[in-house]
N, CA, C and O atoms as a MOPAC input file, in Angstrom:
PM7 MOZYME 1SCF
protein

 N    127.47500 1    87.27600 1   138.69300 1
 C    126.22700 1    87.40700 1   138.10900 1
 C    125.47600 1    88.65900 1   138.96100 1
 O    125.76100 1    88.91500 1   140.13100 1
 N    124.63500 1    89.27100 1   138.30200 1
 C    123.92900 1    90.47000 1   138.87800 1
 C    122.59100 1    89.90900 1   139.22900 1
 O    122.07600 1    88.98800 1   138.59400 1
 N    122.05400 1    90.48200 1   140.24300 1
 C    120.62400 1    90.28700 1   140.55200 1
 C    119.67300 1    90.89100 1   139.48800 1
 O    120.18700 1    91.62200 1   138.64100 1
 N    118.56200 1    90.69800 1   139.45000 1
 C    117.57300 1    91.23100 1   138.35500 1
 C    117.65500 1    92.67400 1   138.65300 1
 O    117.74200 1    93.46400 1   137.71300 1
 N    117.63600 1    93.11000 1   139.92300 1
 C    117.50900 1    94.63400 1   140.07100 1
 C    118.83100 1    95.24300 1   139.64600 1
 O    118.84900 1    96.26600 1   138.96100 1
 N    119.94300 1    94.62700 1   140.04300 1
 C    121.18600 1    95.10200 1   139.52600 1
 C    121.48100 1    95.37900 1   138.04800 1
 O    122.11300 1    96.32500 1   137.57700 1
 N    120.85800 1    94.30000 1   137.37900 1
 C    120.88500 1    94.26800 1   135.86300 1
 C    120.10800 1    95.23100 1   135.25500 1
 O    120.46900 1    95.87500 1   134.27000 1
 N    118.97900 1    95.35300 1   135.85800 1
 C    117.95700 1    96.52400 1   135.49300 1
 C    118.67300 1    97.95400 1   135.64200 1
 O    118.67700 1    98.77100 1   134.72100 1
 N    119.24200 1    98.16600 1   136.81300 1
 C    119.88500 1    99.46500 1   136.99500 1
 C    121.08400 1    99.64700 1   136.15200 1
 O    121.38800 1   100.76300 1   135.73200 1
 N    121.82200 1    98.51600 1   135.87200 1
 C    122.93900 1    98.72800 1   134.82900 1
 C    122.52000 1    99.13300 1   133.48500 1
 O    123.12500 1    99.99700 1   132.85100 1
 N    121.39400 1    98.46100 1   133.00800 1
 C    120.79400 1    98.77400 1   131.78200 1
 C    120.33000 1   100.33300 1   131.79600 1
 O    120.62900 1   101.11800 1   130.89700 1
 N    119.67600 1   100.62000 1   132.76400 1
 C    119.18600 1   102.01900 1   132.95600 1
 C    120.30100 1   103.04000 1   132.82500 1
 O    120.19600 1   104.02800 1   132.09800 1
 N    121.43500 1   102.74900 1   133.59800 1
 C    122.60700 1   103.47700 1   133.66000 1
 C    123.26500 1   103.65300 1   132.18800 1
 O    123.78100 1   104.70400 1   131.80700 1
 N    123.18200 1   102.61400 1   131.51500 1
 C    123.78500 1   102.73400 1   130.12800 1
 C    123.02700 1   103.67700 1   129.32900 1
 O    123.61500 1   104.58800 1   128.74500 1
 N    121.76600 1   103.53500 1   129.25300 1
 C    121.02700 1   104.54300 1   128.43000 1
 C    121.03100 1   105.93100 1   128.98900 1
 O    120.97100 1   106.86700 1   128.19100 1
 N    121.08800 1   106.14000 1   130.12700 1
 C    121.24900 1   107.50100 1   130.70400 1
 C    122.65000 1   108.05200 1   130.36600 1
 O    122.78100 1   109.23000 1   130.03400 1
 N    123.79900 1   107.12800 1   130.45600 1
 C    125.07800 1   107.58000 1   130.13700 1
 C    125.10600 1   108.00500 1   128.69800 1
 O    125.71500 1   109.03100 1   128.39500 1
 N    124.38600 1   107.16700 1   127.64100 1
 C    124.47000 1   107.42500 1   126.32700 1
 C    123.76600 1   108.79000 1   126.09700 1
 O    124.34800 1   109.69600 1   125.50100 1
 N    122.48200 1   108.92400 1   126.58800 1
 C    121.87800 1   110.10000 1   126.37900 1
 C    122.67200 1   111.36000 1   126.82900 1
 O    122.69300 1   112.33800 1   126.08100 1
 N    123.32100 1   111.37400 1   128.01100 1
 C    124.10600 1   112.46400 1   128.36700 1
 C    125.25900 1   112.72100 1   127.61600 1
 O    125.57400 1   113.88900 1   127.38800 1
 N    126.08300 1   111.57500 1   127.10700 1
 C    127.18900 1   111.68000 1   126.32800 1
 C    126.90000 1   112.22400 1   124.94900 1
 O    127.66700 1   113.00900 1   124.39100 1
 N    125.86200 1   111.82300 1   124.45600 1
 C    125.43900 1   112.23500 1   123.07700 1
 C    123.91600 1   112.74400 1   123.04200 1
 O    123.05600 1   112.06400 1   122.48300 1
 N    123.63000 1   113.91100 1   123.63200 1
 C    122.41700 1   114.34900 1   123.59000 1
 C    121.85800 1   114.92300 1   122.19800 1
 O    122.22300 1   115.97300 1   121.67000 1
 N    120.92500 1   114.04400 1   121.72600 1
 C    120.47100 1   114.35700 1   120.41600 1
 C    119.22800 1   113.90400 1   120.20600 1
 O    118.99600 1   112.85700 1   120.81000 1
 N    118.30600 1   114.34800 1   119.53000 1
 C    116.88600 1   113.82700 1   119.15300 1
 C    116.93800 1   112.94400 1   117.92000 1
 O    117.07900 1   113.42700 1   116.79700 1
 N    116.82600 1   111.69500 1   118.13700 1
 C    116.97900 1   110.66700 1   116.92200 1
 C    115.60700 1   110.52600 1   116.51600 1
 O    114.68000 1   110.79400 1   117.27900 1
 N    115.41200 1   110.02400 1   115.08400 1
 C    114.33100 1   109.70300 1   114.53600 1
 C    113.38400 1   108.69700 1   115.17900 1
 O    112.19000 1   108.91200 1   115.38600 1
 N    114.02500 1   107.60500 1   115.46400 1
 C    113.66700 1   106.24100 1   116.05300 1
 C    112.15000 1   105.98600 1   115.56000 1
 O    111.99600 1   105.51000 1   114.43500 1
 N    111.04900 1   106.27700 1   116.34200 1
 C    109.76400 1   105.91800 1   115.84400 1
 C    108.96800 1   106.86100 1   114.96700 1
 O    107.89300 1   106.62700 1   114.41300 1
 N    109.74100 1   108.04700 1   114.94000 1
 C    109.00200 1   109.07500 1   114.32000 1
 C    109.28800 1   109.22800 1   112.69900 1
 O    109.60100 1   110.25000 1   112.08900 1
 N    109.11600 1   108.11800 1   112.28000 1
 C    109.24300 1   107.95300 1   110.73900 1
 C    108.06900 1   108.33600 1   109.77700 1
 O    108.20400 1   108.44100 1   108.55800 1
 N    106.86300 1   108.54000 1   110.48500 1
 C    105.61200 1   108.69100 1   109.80600 1
 C    105.29500 1   107.43800 1   109.08900 1
 O    104.39300 1   107.51800 1   108.25500 1
 N    105.86900 1   106.30200 1   109.25900 1
 C    105.60300 1   105.03800 1   108.55500 1
 C    105.16000 1   104.08700 1   109.78100 1
 O    105.93900 1   103.80100 1   110.69000 1
 N    103.92800 1   103.66300 1   109.71900 1
 C    103.49900 1   102.64600 1   110.70200 1
 C    104.45400 1   101.51000 1   110.73500 1
 O    104.80700 1   101.01900 1   109.66300 1
 N    104.94100 1   101.01100 1   111.93500 1
 C    105.73500 1    99.82400 1   112.07700 1
 C    107.01700 1   100.02900 1   111.49600 1
 O    107.56500 1    99.00000 1   111.10000 1
 N    107.61800 1   101.07000 1   111.34900 1
 C    108.70400 1   101.36300 1   110.60900 1
 C    109.62000 1   101.95200 1   111.60100 1
 O    109.28900 1   103.11600 1   111.82700 1
 N    110.69400 1   101.56200 1   112.30400 1
 C    111.32000 1   102.37500 1   113.38000 1
 C    112.73600 1   101.94400 1   113.40600 1
 O    113.09000 1   100.81200 1   113.07600 1
 N    113.59900 1   102.95200 1   113.83800 1
 C    114.96000 1   102.85000 1   114.06700 1
 C    115.16900 1   102.65300 1   115.50200 1
 O    114.41300 1   103.21300 1   116.29600 1
 N    116.16600 1   101.87700 1   115.92200 1
 C    116.39500 1   101.46500 1   117.25700 1
 C    117.95600 1   101.19300 1   117.72000 1
 O    118.78600 1   100.71500 1   116.94700 1
 N    118.16900 1   101.46600 1   118.72900 1
 C    119.42500 1   101.06600 1   119.41400 1
 C    119.13100 1    99.73000 1   120.15600 1
 O    118.11800 1    99.56900 1   120.83600 1
 N    120.02000 1    98.85200 1   119.98800 1
 C    119.96200 1    97.66600 1   120.88900 1
 C    121.24200 1    97.35900 1   121.48600 1
 O    122.26600 1    97.24800 1   120.81100 1
 N    121.20100 1    97.21300 1   122.78500 1
 C    122.34900 1    96.80900 1   123.53900 1
 C    121.85700 1    95.66500 1   124.59800 1
 O    120.93500 1    95.80500 1   125.40200 1
 N    122.57400 1    94.64100 1   124.44700 1
 C    122.18400 1    93.38300 1   125.15000 1
 C    123.37400 1    92.78500 1   125.90400 1
 O    124.42900 1    93.41700 1   125.95600 1
 N    123.25400 1    91.70300 1   126.43400 1
 C    124.24500 1    91.18700 1   127.24300 1
 C    125.41900 1    90.85600 1   126.49400 1
 O    126.50400 1    91.04300 1   127.04500 1
 N    125.38200 1    90.32200 1   125.13900 1
 C    126.46200 1    89.98200 1   124.39000 1
 C    126.65700 1    90.61500 1   123.02300 1
 O    127.60800 1    90.32900 1   122.29600 1
 N    125.64700 1    91.54600 1   122.69000 1
 C    125.84400 1    92.24400 1   121.59100 1
 C    125.13600 1    93.61900 1   121.47100 1
 O    124.17100 1    93.89600 1   122.18400 1
 N    125.63100 1    94.44800 1   120.57400 1
 C    124.87500 1    95.89800 1   120.37800 1
 C    124.81200 1    96.03600 1   118.81300 1
 O    125.63700 1    95.55300 1   118.03800 1
 N    123.62400 1    96.82400 1   118.44600 1
 C    123.49700 1    96.90400 1   117.10600 1
 C    122.56100 1    98.23300 1   116.89200 1
 O    121.89900 1    98.69400 1   117.82100 1
 N    122.56800 1    98.73600 1   115.73100 1
 C    121.68800 1    99.87300 1   115.33000 1
 C    120.84200 1    99.04700 1   114.26900 1
 O    121.31900 1    98.34200 1   113.38000 1
 N    119.47500 1    99.27100 1   114.53300 1
 C    118.50800 1    98.61800 1   113.58700 1
 C    117.37500 1    99.42000 1   112.92500 1
 O    116.97000 1   100.47700 1   113.41000 1
 N    116.92600 1    98.93100 1   111.90800 1
 C    115.67400 1    99.38400 1   111.27000 1
 C    114.73400 1    98.42200 1   111.26700 1
 O    114.92500 1    97.52700 1   110.44400 1
 N    113.59800 1    98.32500 1   112.06700 1
 C    112.67200 1    97.41800 1   112.17900 1
 C    111.46100 1    97.56100 1   111.24700 1
 O    110.94600 1    98.67000 1   111.10500 1
 N    111.02000 1    96.55400 1   110.64800 1
 C    109.72700 1    96.67000 1   109.84600 1
 C    108.75000 1    95.71600 1   110.43700 1
 O    108.81300 1    94.50100 1   110.24500 1
 N    107.84500 1    96.30500 1   111.16400 1
 C    106.92700 1    95.39500 1   111.82300 1
 C    105.49700 1    96.06700 1   111.75600 1
 O    104.84200 1    96.37600 1   112.75200 1
 N    105.12100 1    96.24100 1   110.50900 1
 C    103.66400 1    96.66000 1   110.14700 1
 C    102.73300 1    95.71000 1   110.59700 1
 O    103.08900 1    94.53500 1   110.50700 1
 N    101.52500 1    95.97000 1   111.10100 1
 C    100.58100 1    94.98500 1   111.41800 1
 C    100.01500 1    94.27000 1   110.24600 1
 O     99.53900 1    93.14700 1   110.41300 1
 N    100.02900 1    94.85300 1   109.01900 1
 C     99.75400 1    94.20400 1   107.76800 1
 C    100.99700 1    93.52400 1   107.17400 1
 O    101.97400 1    94.22200 1   106.90000 1
 N    101.01100 1    92.26300 1   106.97100 1
 C    102.21000 1    91.49600 1   106.46600 1
 C    102.48300 1    91.90900 1   105.10900 1
 O    103.65100 1    91.92600 1   104.72100 1
 N    101.49400 1    92.25700 1   104.31200 1
 C    101.86700 1    92.61600 1   102.90300 1
 C    102.54400 1    93.92300 1   102.83300 1
 O    103.44700 1    94.06700 1   102.00900 1
 N    102.14800 1    95.04700 1   103.73800 1
 C    103.00700 1    96.07300 1   103.88600 1
 C    104.38800 1    95.99900 1   104.38600 1
 O    105.29700 1    96.70200 1   103.94500 1
 N    104.52800 1    95.06300 1   105.38800 1
 C    105.93300 1    94.75000 1   105.75000 1
 C    106.74200 1    94.18200 1   104.60000 1
 O    107.91500 1    94.54100 1   104.50400 1
 N    106.21900 1    93.30500 1   103.68900 1
 C    106.85900 1    92.93200 1   102.63900 1
 C    107.31200 1    93.92400 1   101.60500 1
 O    108.38900 1    93.90300 1   101.00900 1
 N    106.30500 1    94.82600 1   101.47000 1
 C    106.50200 1    95.90100 1   100.44200 1
 C    107.48900 1    96.89400 1   100.81900 1
 O    108.30500 1    97.34200 1   100.01300 1
 N    107.41700 1    97.27100 1   102.13600 1
 C    108.48800 1    97.92100 1   102.79600 1
 C    110.03000 1    97.43000 1   102.52700 1
 O    110.92600 1    98.09800 1   102.01300 1
 N    110.09300 1    96.19100 1   102.97400 1
 C    111.30500 1    95.48300 1   102.86700 1
 C    111.84200 1    95.39300 1   101.61200 1
 O    113.02700 1    95.66100 1   101.41300 1
 N    110.95100 1    94.97500 1   100.57300 1
 C    111.35700 1    95.05800 1    99.11400 1
 C    111.76600 1    96.38300 1    98.52600 1
 O    112.61500 1    96.45400 1    97.63800 1
 N    111.10500 1    97.51300 1    99.07100 1
 C    111.36700 1    98.87400 1    98.78500 1
 C    112.82800 1    99.12400 1    99.14100 1
 O    113.60800 1    99.58600 1    98.30800 1
 N    113.16400 1    98.84100 1   100.28700 1
 C    114.45100 1    98.98300 1   101.00200 1
 C    115.46600 1    98.20800 1   100.13200 1
 O    116.42300 1    98.74100 1    99.57200 1
 N    115.15900 1    96.90000 1   100.07600 1
 C    116.08700 1    96.04400 1    99.22100 1
 C    116.38300 1    96.63500 1    97.94900 1
 O    117.48700 1    96.41800 1    97.44900 1
 N    115.50100 1    97.38800 1    97.32900 1
 C    115.79400 1    97.75000 1    95.88700 1
 C    117.00200 1    98.99500 1    96.02900 1
 O    117.70100 1    99.38800 1    95.09500 1
 N    117.04400 1    99.43100 1    97.25200 1
 C    118.03800 1   100.48200 1    97.53300 1
 C    119.23900 1   100.10200 1    98.27900 1
 O    119.92000 1   100.93400 1    98.87800 1
 N    119.53400 1    98.70100 1    98.24200 1
 C    120.52400 1    98.05400 1    98.95100 1
 C    121.91800 1    98.52900 1    98.48900 1
 O    122.76100 1    98.78600 1    99.34900 1
 N    122.19500 1    98.65700 1    97.22100 1
 C    123.51600 1    99.01700 1    96.60200 1
 C    123.64800 1   100.34100 1    97.06800 1
 O    124.77900 1   100.58700 1    97.48500 1
 N    122.83000 1   101.27900 1    97.12600 1
 C    123.01700 1   102.80700 1    97.66700 1
 C    123.31000 1   102.64800 1    98.95300 1
 O    124.34700 1   103.13100 1    99.40700 1
 N    122.41000 1   101.92400 1    99.75400 1
 C    122.75400 1   102.01700 1   101.32100 1
 C    124.05500 1   101.37600 1   101.69000 1
 O    124.69400 1   101.86700 1   102.62000 1
 N    124.52400 1   100.29500 1   101.03500 1
 C    125.85400 1    99.66300 1   101.36100 1
 C    127.04500 1   100.53000 1   100.81300 1
 O    128.09900 1   100.69400 1   101.42800 1
 N    126.73700 1   101.08800 1    99.52600 1
 C    128.05600 1   101.87200 1    99.05000 1
 C    128.15500 1   103.25600 1    99.56900 1
 O    129.25300 1   103.80600 1    99.65000 1
 N    126.92000 1   103.91700 1    99.96700 1
 C    127.07100 1   105.25500 1   100.32600 1
 C    126.92900 1   105.59100 1   101.80000 1
 O    127.40400 1   106.63900 1   102.23900 1
 N    126.30400 1   104.74800 1   102.55300 1
 C    125.99400 1   104.99500 1   103.93800 1
 C    126.42600 1   103.83800 1   104.94000 1
 O    127.16100 1   104.18500 1   105.86500 1
 N    126.04900 1   102.49200 1   104.86100 1
 C    126.43200 1   101.63700 1   105.78500 1
 C    126.87300 1   100.26600 1   105.03800 1
 O    126.07100 1    99.41400 1   104.65500 1
 N    128.22500 1   100.19500 1   104.90100 1
 C    128.77600 1    99.09100 1   104.12700 1
 C    128.45200 1    97.66100 1   104.81600 1
 O    128.47900 1    96.64800 1   104.11600 1
 N    128.16200 1    97.59400 1   106.12300 1
 C    128.07700 1    96.47800 1   106.92200 1
 C    126.69700 1    96.13700 1   107.16600 1
 O    126.42200 1    95.25700 1   107.98300 1
 N    125.82800 1    96.74400 1   106.54300 1
 C    124.31400 1    96.64800 1   106.95700 1
 C    123.89000 1    95.15300 1   106.48800 1
 O    124.25100 1    94.63800 1   105.42900 1
 N    123.07900 1    94.56500 1   107.44400 1
 C    122.55700 1    93.30000 1   106.96000 1
 C    120.99900 1    93.33000 1   106.87800 1
 O    120.30400 1    93.87800 1   107.73400 1
 N    120.49600 1    92.67400 1   105.74000 1
 C    119.10000 1    92.65400 1   105.56800 1
 C    118.61500 1    91.30200 1   105.85000 1
 O    118.98100 1    90.29700 1   105.24100 1
 N    117.72300 1    91.33900 1   106.86300 1
 C    117.34900 1    89.89700 1   107.35000 1
 C    115.79600 1    89.99500 1   107.24700 1
 O    115.17200 1    90.66500 1   108.06900 1
 N    115.11700 1    89.26400 1   106.14400 1
 C    113.79500 1    89.07100 1   106.03800 1
 C    113.02800 1    88.38200 1   107.07400 1
 O    111.82100 1    88.59200 1   107.19000 1
 N    113.67100 1    87.55900 1   107.84400 1
 C    113.01600 1    86.75500 1   108.74100 1
 C    113.74800 1    86.82100 1   110.21600 1
 O    113.99700 1    85.76600 1   110.80100 1
 N    114.06400 1    88.01700 1   110.76200 1
 C    114.59200 1    88.19400 1   112.01200 1
 C    113.64400 1    87.78500 1   113.10100 1
 O    112.50100 1    88.24300 1   113.11700 1
 N    114.05600 1    86.96600 1   113.98700 1
 C    113.30500 1    86.63900 1   115.14400 1
 C    113.54700 1    87.33200 1   116.44300 1
 O    114.62200 1    87.26100 1   117.03800 1
 N    112.47700 1    88.02700 1   116.87600 1
 C    112.73600 1    88.80400 1   118.29100 1
 C    112.66000 1    87.82500 1   119.39900 1
 O    112.16700 1    86.71400 1   119.20800 1
 N    113.17600 1    88.22600 1   120.66700 1
 C    113.12200 1    87.30000 1   121.76900 1
 C    111.70300 1    86.78900 1   122.04500 1
 O    111.47700 1    85.76400 1   122.68900 1
 N    110.81300 1    87.53900 1   121.53700 1
 C    109.22600 1    87.07000 1   121.74800 1
 C    109.01800 1    86.00700 1   120.65700 1
 O    107.89400 1    85.50500 1   120.64500 1
 N    109.81600 1    85.61400 1   119.82300 1
 C    109.70800 1    84.58900 1   119.01900 1
 C    108.89200 1    85.17800 1   117.69200 1
 O    108.61200 1    84.38700 1   116.79200 1
 N    108.52800 1    86.53200 1   117.58800 1
 C    107.85700 1    87.29800 1   116.69800 1
 C    108.73000 1    87.42600 1   115.50400 1
 O    109.79100 1    88.01500 1   115.70900 1
 N    108.50400 1    86.99100 1   114.28100 1
 C    109.48800 1    87.28600 1   113.14600 1
 C    109.15300 1    88.68600 1   112.61500 1
 O    108.00300 1    89.12400 1   112.58600 1
 N    110.27200 1    89.37800 1   112.18500 1
 C    110.07200 1    90.70400 1   111.54500 1
 C    110.99700 1    90.74400 1   110.46900 1
 O    111.74400 1    89.79400 1   110.23300 1
 N    110.98800 1    91.85000 1   109.76700 1
 C    112.06900 1    92.25100 1   108.79900 1
 C    112.89400 1    93.33700 1   109.49900 1
 O    112.38900 1    94.37100 1   109.93600 1
 N    114.25400 1    93.02200 1   109.57900 1
 C    115.14600 1    94.00400 1   110.10500 1
 C    116.33400 1    94.09300 1   109.30400 1
 O    116.87300 1    93.14800 1   108.72900 1
 N    116.80700 1    95.61100 1   109.30300 1
 C    118.09000 1    95.95000 1   108.76000 1
 C    118.85400 1    96.19000 1   109.81300 1
 O    118.36600 1    96.95000 1   110.64900 1
 N    120.13600 1    95.67200 1   110.06100 1
 C    120.92000 1    96.05500 1   111.21000 1
 C    122.26800 1    96.27600 1   110.95000 1
 O    122.67400 1    95.87200 1   109.86000 1
 N    123.07300 1    96.83300 1   111.71100 1
 C    124.56100 1    96.99500 1   111.71000 1
 C    124.98100 1    96.45300 1   113.21200 1
 O    124.64000 1    97.02200 1   114.24900 1
 N    125.58700 1    95.54400 1   113.16300 1
 C    126.14500 1    94.93100 1   114.30200 1
 C    127.41100 1    95.56200 1   114.87500 1
 O    128.33900 1    95.85200 1   114.11800 1
 N    127.47100 1    95.76100 1   116.05600 1
 C    128.80800 1    96.44000 1   116.78500 1
 C    129.82700 1    95.27200 1   116.59600 1
 O    129.60000 1    94.13700 1   117.01300 1
 N    131.04200 1    95.65600 1   115.89500 1
 C    131.91500 1    94.68700 1   115.55300 1
 C    132.92700 1    94.00900 1   116.62700 1
 O    133.61700 1    93.01500 1   116.40100 1
 N    132.88200 1    94.67800 1   117.73300 1
 C    133.74800 1    94.26900 1   118.84500 1
 C    133.01900 1    93.43000 1   119.85600 1
 O    131.80400 1    93.23700 1   119.82000 1
 N    133.87600 1    92.92200 1   120.80200 1
 C    133.22600 1    92.17000 1   121.87700 1
 C    132.34800 1    93.32400 1   123.00200 1
 O    132.88400 1    94.29700 1   123.53300 1
 N    131.14200 1    92.97900 1   123.14300 1
 C    130.26700 1    94.11800 1   123.80900 1
 C    129.55700 1    93.09300 1   124.98400 1
 O    129.22100 1    91.92000 1   124.82500 1
 N    129.45100 1    93.87300 1   126.13100 1
 C    128.40900 1    93.53600 1   127.18000 1
 C    128.02100 1    94.78400 1   127.81300 1
 O    128.80200 1    95.58100 1   128.33400 1
 N    126.56800 1    94.91300 1   127.71700 1
 C    126.05300 1    95.96800 1   128.37000 1
 C    126.55300 1    96.07300 1   130.04400 1
 O    126.57900 1    97.11600 1   130.69700 1
 N    126.85900 1    94.97400 1   130.43800 1
 C    127.28400 1    94.81000 1   131.98800 1
 C    128.82700 1    95.15500 1   132.22200 1
 O    129.34500 1    95.16400 1   133.33900 1
 N    129.40600 1    95.40000 1   131.19100 1
 C    130.89200 1    95.82300 1   131.15300 1
 C    131.07900 1    97.41700 1   130.81900 1
 O    131.22500 1    97.77700 1   129.65100 1
 N    131.06900 1    98.18900 1   131.71600 1
 C    131.01500 1    99.68100 1   131.64000 1
 C    132.25100 1   100.15200 1   130.72600 1
 O    132.21900 1   101.20000 1   130.08100 1
 N    133.31300 1    99.29400 1   130.73600 1
 C    134.48100 1    99.67800 1   129.96300 1
 C    134.18300 1    99.66900 1   128.37300 1
 O    134.86800 1   100.31000 1   127.57600 1
 N    133.11100 1    98.88900 1   128.02100 1
 C    132.80600 1    98.85600 1   126.57100 1
 C    131.86800 1    99.83300 1   126.01600 1
 O    131.55700 1    99.89300 1   124.82600 1
 N    131.38300 1   100.68700 1   127.06000 1
 C    130.12800 1   101.49600 1   126.79800 1
 C    130.52900 1   102.69500 1   125.81600 1
 O    129.79600 1   103.05700 1   124.89600 1
 N    131.78900 1   103.28200 1   126.11300 1
 C    132.15600 1   104.59600 1   125.26600 1
 C    132.27900 1   104.27900 1   123.82800 1
 O    131.76600 1   105.03500 1   123.00300 1
 N    132.93400 1   103.19800 1   123.45800 1
 C    133.20700 1   102.77400 1   122.01700 1
 C    131.79500 1   102.33400 1   121.31200 1
 O    131.57700 1   102.55500 1   120.12000 1
 N    130.91200 1   101.72200 1   122.13400 1
 C    129.58700 1   101.31000 1   121.70900 1
 C    128.68300 1   102.57200 1   121.37700 1
 O    127.93900 1   102.59300 1   120.39600 1
 N    128.80600 1   103.60000 1   122.25800 1
 C    128.14300 1   104.88800 1   122.07400 1
 C    128.56800 1   105.35500 1   120.78800 1
 O    127.71500 1   105.56600 1   119.92600 1
 N    130.05400 1   105.58200 1   120.50400 1
 C    130.30800 1   106.04100 1   119.31300 1
 C    129.82600 1   105.31100 1   118.09000 1
 O    129.44300 1   105.93800 1   117.10200 1
 N    129.83800 1   104.01600 1   118.13500 1
 C    129.28500 1   103.14100 1   117.13700 1
 C    127.83400 1   103.54700 1   116.92100 1
 O    127.46200 1   103.88100 1   115.79600 1
 N    127.00300 1   103.53200 1   117.95600 1
 C    125.70100 1   104.02500 1   117.77200 1
 C    125.48600 1   105.27200 1   116.97100 1
 O    124.77900 1   105.28800 1   115.96400 1
 N    126.14200 1   106.35900 1   117.46600 1
 C    125.94600 1   107.72900 1   116.91900 1
 C    126.32700 1   107.75000 1   115.37200 1
 O    125.58900 1   108.27100 1   114.53500 1
 N    127.55100 1   107.13400 1   115.05800 1
 C    127.95500 1   107.03500 1   113.75300 1
 C    127.07600 1   106.29100 1   112.80200 1
 O    126.78400 1   106.75600 1   111.70000 1
 N    126.67700 1   105.19400 1   113.21000 1
 C    125.79400 1   104.30900 1   112.31800 1
 C    124.25800 1   104.81600 1   112.36000 1
 O    123.54500 1   104.71100 1   111.36200 1
 N    123.82900 1   105.32400 1   113.47300 1
 C    122.43200 1   105.63200 1   113.41600 1
 C    122.26700 1   106.94800 1   112.50800 1
 O    121.25100 1   107.16100 1   111.84700 1
 N    123.37100 1   107.80300 1   112.54800 1
 C    123.56100 1   109.09400 1   111.82800 1
 C    123.44400 1   108.69300 1   110.37500 1
 O    122.76800 1   109.34900 1   109.58200 1
 N    124.15100 1   107.54300 1   110.02200 1
 C    124.17100 1   107.15600 1   108.55500 1
 C    122.87400 1   106.70700 1   108.06600 1
 O    122.39100 1   107.05900 1   106.99000 1
 N    122.22000 1   105.75700 1   109.06600 1
 C    120.82000 1   105.36600 1   108.68900 1
 C    119.88000 1   106.34100 1   108.52700 1
 O    119.06800 1   106.24000 1   107.60800 1
 N    119.85900 1   107.48600 1   109.45000 1
 C    119.05600 1   108.57000 1   109.35000 1
 C    119.09200 1   109.34100 1   108.04100 1
 O    118.11900 1   109.71200 1   107.38500 1
 N    120.40300 1   109.52200 1   107.76900 1
 C    120.70000 1   110.37500 1   106.43200 1
 C    120.30600 1   109.56400 1   105.27500 1
 O    119.99700 1   110.14500 1   104.23400 1
 N    120.28700 1   108.37000 1   105.34000 1
 C    119.81000 1   107.48200 1   104.19400 1
 C    118.29900 1   107.57200 1   104.15700 1
 O    117.73100 1   107.67900 1   103.07000 1
 N    117.62100 1   107.53300 1   105.29100 1
 C    116.19100 1   107.59200 1   105.39900 1
 C    115.66300 1   108.88000 1   104.69500 1
 O    114.85500 1   108.85700 1   103.76700 1
 N    116.17800 1   109.94400 1   105.20700 1
 C    115.92800 1   111.35000 1   104.84100 1
 C    115.91600 1   111.60500 1   103.43300 1
 O    115.07800 1   112.31100 1   102.87300 1
 N    116.99100 1   110.93500 1   102.80100 1
 C    117.18300 1   111.07300 1   101.20700 1
 C    116.26800 1   110.30400 1   100.55800 1
 O    115.75200 1   110.65400 1    99.49600 1
 N    116.00600 1   109.18700 1   101.16900 1
 C    114.97600 1   108.24900 1   100.39400 1
 C    113.66200 1   108.12600 1   100.91500 1
 O    112.89800 1   107.28000 1   100.45100 1
 N    113.32600 1   108.88000 1   101.82500 1
 C    111.98500 1   108.74900 1   102.53400 1
 C    110.87700 1   108.62600 1   101.65100 1
 O    110.08800 1   107.69100 1   101.79000 1
 N    110.71900 1   109.60300 1   100.62700 1
 C    109.65000 1   109.56600 1    99.83200 1
 C    109.50300 1   108.40900 1    98.95100 1
 O    108.41000 1   107.90900 1    98.68600 1
 N    110.68700 1   107.96900 1    98.47900 1
 C    110.74800 1   106.70100 1    97.81700 1
 C    110.22200 1   105.48100 1    98.48000 1
 O    109.42200 1   104.71500 1    97.94300 1
 N    110.74400 1   105.32800 1    99.75100 1
 C    110.32700 1   104.28200 1   100.71800 1
 C    108.79800 1   104.46700 1   100.93500 1
 O    108.11700 1   103.45300 1   100.78000 1
 N    108.27700 1   105.41700 1   101.21200 1
 C    106.92500 1   105.58200 1   101.45000 1
 C    106.11000 1   105.27300 1   100.20300 1
 O    104.96500 1   104.89800 1   100.45600 1
 N    106.38200 1   105.33100 1    99.12500 1
 C    105.87300 1   104.96600 1    97.91300 1
 C    105.25400 1   103.52100 1    98.02700 1
 O    104.16900 1   103.21500 1    97.53200 1
 N    106.03900 1   102.70000 1    98.71000 1
 C    105.86200 1   101.25300 1    98.79400 1
 C    104.35600 1   100.90700 1    99.41000 1
 O    103.83500 1    99.81800 1    99.16600 1
 N    103.80900 1   101.73800 1   100.08500 1
 C    102.56800 1   101.53800 1   100.84200 1
 C    101.64900 1   102.59500 1   100.52000 1
 O    100.68700 1   102.70200 1   101.28100 1
 N    101.73000 1   103.35500 1    99.61200 1
 C    100.82300 1   104.43500 1    99.22100 1
 C     99.87900 1   104.03900 1    98.07400 1
 O     99.06000 1   104.84900 1    97.64100 1

């Protein structure tokens, strides 16, 4: 086991290594839609690329999720075949949100440096597809809350 400080340093090293290996400006929070953000998640036992919908207004959350759900066939057939739509994903803070995600398919631990490189490649490939989808359908998605 690692001490809290060691675990924190390993997580920090992971994200620094990712940034150095694949220097690129990702869209992440810059979607121009409140509470609608793309994220990389790397934890003790799993990694994933996600799109979180956590607008302060629950009605907007639902509208955005439904708008994305109407594009599910396109998203799965043309961009991310393994994407999961979860209308009631529970964060560690026990807060329920709407989340679309692609789970890293192999065994992963952020504390195992041998698993980092393949995870980085997974992140790049899948986030790139998520972003391409978003840019193509951004106007349609935004219509849900206009």
